[in-house]
C-alpha positions in Angstrom: -27.0 -0.5 -72.4 -30.3 1.0 -71.1 -30.3 4.2 -69.2 -33.9 3.7 -68.0 -34.3 4.5 -64.2 -34.4 1.5 -61.9 -37.5 0.9 -59.9 -37.3 1.1 -56.1 -37.2 -2.7 -55.9 -34.5 -3.0 -58.4 -32.4 -0.4 -56.5 -32.9 -2.3 -53.3 -31.8 -5.5 -54.9 -28.7 -3.9 -56.6 -27.7 -1.8 -53.6 -28.9 -3.6 -50.4 -27.0 -1.3 -48.1 -29.1 1.6 -49.3 -32.3 0.2 -47.7 -30.4 -0.4 -44.4 -29.1 3.2 -44.5 -32.5 4.7 -45.0 -33.9 2.6 -42.2 -31.1 3.5 -39.8 -31.5 7.2 -40.6 -35.3 7.1 -39.9 -34.7 5.3 -36.5 -32.0 7.7 -35.5 -34.1 10.8 -36.4 -37.0 9.4 -34.3 -34.9 8.2 -31.3 -35.1 11.7 -29.7 -38.9 11.2 -29.4 -39.5 8.1 -27.2 -43.2 7.8 -28.1 -42.3 7.4 -31.7 -40.5 4.1 -31.4 -41.4 0.8 -29.9 -39.4 -0.1 -26.8 -37.9 -3.2 -28.4 -36.4 -1.4 -31.4 -32.6 -1.5 -31.5 -31.1 1.9 -32.6 -28.4 1.3 -35.2 -25.2 3.5 -35.1 -24.7 5.8 -38.1 -21.2 6.2 -39.5 -19.7 9.6 -39.4 -19.2 11.7 -42.5 -16.3 10.3 -44.5 -14.8 13.7 -45.3 -15.2 15.8 -42.1 -15.5 12.9 -39.6 -18.4 14.7 -37.9 -21.7 13.0 -37.0 -24.3 13.0 -39.8 -27.1 14.2 -37.5 -25.7 17.3 -36.0 -27.2 19.8 -33.7 -27.7 22.5 -35.1 -28.7 20.4 -38.2 -26.6 20.2 -41.3 -27.7 19.0 -44.7 -26.5 15.6 -45.8 -26.5 13.5 -49.0 -27.2 9.8 -49.4 -25.9 7.8 -52.3 -27.6 4.7 -53.7 -24.6 2.6 -52.8 -25.6 3.1 -49.1 -23.0 5.7 -48.1 -23.8 9.1 -46.7 -21.9 12.4 -46.4 -22.6 16.0 -45.5 -23.7 17.8 -48.5 -21.1 20.6 -48.3 -18.3 17.9 -47.9 -19.5 16.2 -51.0 -19.6 19.5 -52.9 -16.1 20.5 -51.8 -14.6 17.2 -53.0 -16.3 17.8 -56.4 -17.3 14.1 -56.4 -21.0 14.9 -56.5 -20.5 16.3 -60.0 -18.9 13.0 -61.0 -21.6 11.1 -59.2 -19.0 8.7 -57.9 -19.0 7.6 -54.3 -15.7 8.7 -52.6 -15.8 5.6 -50.3 -16.6 2.6 -52.5 -16.3 4.3 -56.0 -19.7 3.1 -57.2 -20.9 5.1 -60.2 -24.2 6.7 -59.1 -25.1 7.9 -62.6 -27.5 6.3 -64.8 -30.8 6.2 -62.9 -33.0 9.0 -61.5 -33.0 7.5 -58.0 -29.3 6.9 -58.2 -28.6 10.6 -58.3 -27.7 12.1 -54.9 -30.5 12.7 -52.5 -30.2 15.8 -50.3 -31.8 16.0 -46.9 -31.9 19.2 -44.8 -32.1 18.1 -41.1 -33.6 21.5 -40.2 -36.8 20.2 -41.7 -36.5 16.8 -40.1 -35.8 17.7 -36.5 -38.9 18.9 -34.6 -39.5 20.2 -31.1 -40.3 17.6 -28.4 -44.0 18.7 -28.4 -44.6 18.1 -32.1 -46.7 15.2 -33.3 -45.2 11.9 -34.5 -46.9 12.4 -37.9 -44.7 15.4 -38.6 -41.6 13.4 -37.9 -42.8 10.6 -40.1 -43.3 13.0 -42.9 -39.8 14.3 -42.4 -38.4 10.9 -42.5 -40.2 10.2 -45.8 -38.0 12.9 -47.3 -35.2 10.3 -47.2 -36.6 8.4 -50.1 -37.7 11.3 -52.4 -37.4 11.1 -56.1 -33.9 11.4 -57.5 -32.4 14.5 -58.9 -29.3 16.6 -58.7 -28.3 17.8 -55.3 -29.5 21.2 -54.5 -26.6 23.6 -53.7 -26.8 25.0 -50.1 -24.7 27.6 -48.4 -21.5 25.9 -47.2 -20.7 26.0 -43.5 -17.6 28.0 -42.6 -14.6 25.8 -43.1 -11.3 26.1 -41.2 -9.3 29.1 -42.4 -6.4 28.0 -44.6 -4.0 30.2 -42.7 -4.7 28.2 -39.5 -3.9 25.0 -41.3 -0.7 26.6 -42.6 0.0 27.7 -39.1 -0.3 24.1 -37.9 2.1 23.0 -40.7 4.6 25.7 -39.6 4.5 24.5 -35.9 5.0 20.9 -37.0 8.0 22.0 -39.0 9.7 23.6 -36.0 12.1 21.7 -33.7 10.5 20.7 -30.4 11.5 22.7 -27.3 12.1 21.0 -24.0 9.9 22.2 -21.1 11.8 22.5 -17.9 9.5 23.9 -15.1 12.2 23.3 -12.5 14.6 25.7 -14.2 11.9 28.3 -14.3 11.1 27.9 -10.6 14.7 28.3 -9.7 15.1 31.5 -11.7 11.8 32.9 -10.2 13.2 32.3 -6.7 16.3 34.2 -7.5 14.4 37.1 -8.9 11.9 37.6 -6.1 12.8 41.2 -5.4 12.2 42.1 -9.1 8.5 41.9 -9.2 8.1 42.6 -13.0 10.6 39.9 -14.0 8.9 37.5 -11.6 5.6 38.1 -13.2 7.1 37.6 -16.6 8.6 34.3 -15.7 5.4 33.2 -14.0 3.5 34.0 -17.2 6.1 32.1 -19.3 5.8 29.1 -17.1 2.0 29.2 -17.4 2.3 29.4 -21.1 4.5 26.3 -21.2 2.1 24.4 -19.0 -0.6 25.1 -21.5 1.6 23.9 -24.4 2.4 20.7 -22.4 -1.3 20.2 -21.7 -2.1 20.5 -25.5 0.6 17.9 -26.3 -0.4 15.5 -23.5 -4.1 15.6 -24.5 -3.2 14.9 -28.2 -0.9 12.1 -27.2 -3.5 10.5 -24.9 -6.2 10.6 -27.5 -3.7 9.3 -30.1 -2.9 6.3 -28.0 -6.6 5.7 -27.2 -7.4 5.8 -30.9 -4.5 3.5 -31.8 -5.6 0.9 -29.2 -9.2 1.2 -30.2 -8.4 0.5 -33.9 -6.2 -2.5 -32.8 -9.1 -3.9 -30.8 -11.5 -3.5 -33.7 -9.1 -5.4 -36.0 -8.7 -8.1 -33.3 -12.5 -8.7 -33.1 -12.8 -8.8 -36.9 -9.9 -11.3 -37.2 -11.3 -13.5 -34.5 -14.8 -13.6 -35.9 -15.2 -12.9 -39.7 -19.0 -12.5 -39.3 -18.5 -9.1 -37.7 -18.1 -6.2 -40.1 -16.3 -3.0 -39.2 -19.3 -1.2 -37.8 -20.4 -4.2 -35.7 -16.9 -4.6 -34.3 -16.8 -1.0 -33.3 -20.1 -1.3 -31.6 -18.7 -4.2 -29.5 -15.7 -2.2 -28.5 -18.0 0.7 -27.4 -19.9 -1.7 -25.3 -16.7 -3.1 -23.7 -15.6 0.4 -22.7 -19.0 1.8 -21.7 -19.8 -1.0 -19.3 -16.7 -0.1 -17.3 -17.3 3.7 -17.1 -20.2 4.4 -14.7 -22.7 7.0 -16.0 -21.1 7.0 -19.5 -23.4 6.1 -22.3 -22.4 4.4 -25.6 -23.6 7.5 -27.5 -21.3 9.9 -25.6 -18.4 7.4 -25.9 -19.0 7.1 -29.7 -18.9 10.9 -30.0 -15.6 11.1 -28.1 -14.1 8.3 -30.1 -15.1 9.8 -33.4 -13.1 12.9 -32.6 -10.0 10.9 -32.0 -9.9 9.4 -35.4 -8.5 12.5 -37.1 -5.7 12.7 -34.5 -4.8 9.1 -35.3 -5.1 9.8 -39.1 -2.7 12.8 -38.8 0.0 11.2 -36.6 -0.7 7.5 -37.0 -2.2 6.0 -40.2 -5.4 5.9 -42.2 -6.9 4.1 -45.2 -7.3 6.3 -48.3 -10.3 5.0 -50.3 -9.2 7.2 -53.3 -5.9 5.4 -53.7 -6.9 2.2 -51.8 -3.7 2.4 -49.8 -2.8 2.9 -46.1 -1.4 6.4 -45.6 1.3 6.8 -42.9 0.9 9.9 -40.8 3.5 12.2 -39.3 4.5 9.9 -36.4 3.7 10.3 -32.7 7.0 12.2 -32.2 5.7 15.2 -34.1 3.1 15.8 -31.3 6.0 17.3 -29.3 6.2 20.2 -31.8 2.6 21.3 -31.2 2.6 24.6 -29.4 -0.8 26.3 -29.8 -3.2 23.8 -31.5 -5.6 21.7 -29.3 -6.8 18.2 -29.8 -10.3 19.6 -30.5 -8.9 21.7 -33.4 -7.1 18.7 -35.0 -10.2 16.5 -34.6 -12.2 19.0 -36.8 -9.8 18.8 -39.7 -11.3 17.2 -42.8 -9.7 14.5 -44.8 -8.4 16.8 -47.5 -6.7 19.0 -44.9 -5.2 16.0 -43.1 -3.8 14.5 -46.3 -2.4 17.9 -47.4 -0.5 18.3 -44.1 0.9 14.7 -44.4 1.9 15.3 -48.0 3.7 18.5 -47.0 6.1 16.4 -44.9 6.4 13.4 -47.2 
């Protein structure tokens, strides 16, 4: 079997999704500069990083890696998983080894994102970096990951029995203790703390239910019309929601929805590409055990952290 590098044409023929990805990246980089794109160009949606679930084109910029199979991840996420050393895509398991261009290509968006006043030619040059010659990914300083003790803290909270929140009981006790100002202040503070806890739980529960129904709608569209792939079905659902929310753009809706997926993965279910199985989460009832962790915190957990928490309770 020959180990000779494949030509650009051979790569495109073997991995058609790669060309689509590079085109989508280029358009998304240029979309912030209206004069750089024709008015009739449709801006495709980029999938989030498979590991951290954050957008690929972040602000401030974050280096990302493209694989010849057409999938893309943040560079530090790929490094942490150690899969870049194996040159195997963690999503579709395509072996990226064997050709120069097949090796991971690393792009630092700090070089690709320019100020509004810069010329289009600078942006075009930056976009051309998306198809540079192959080679091993250049190590970069990793962004600060979530502290392990915080993840352990979340596991500890989820292991505790849920406590009922009874504001009426607190109000009655406060009324009885009016003359005792110090005790009244203590009970007021305790009630406020419980309201915060309840707010955390309610926000997580609401986003969980939103994500659950969103995924069900995506499945429904795909089942009704097989010509729609997952990304196209999601785009249709974004459109259905955005048209009914005045002043809310598809882009802002997509960002909000992306953050809910990790909440659904943790408490609902998710597909693990490594084992090719559906992984059951902790269950919605576990949300009642959350005391001090917000929906925003949970949304920033990466896939490894989520599966480690689920495994702890399995």
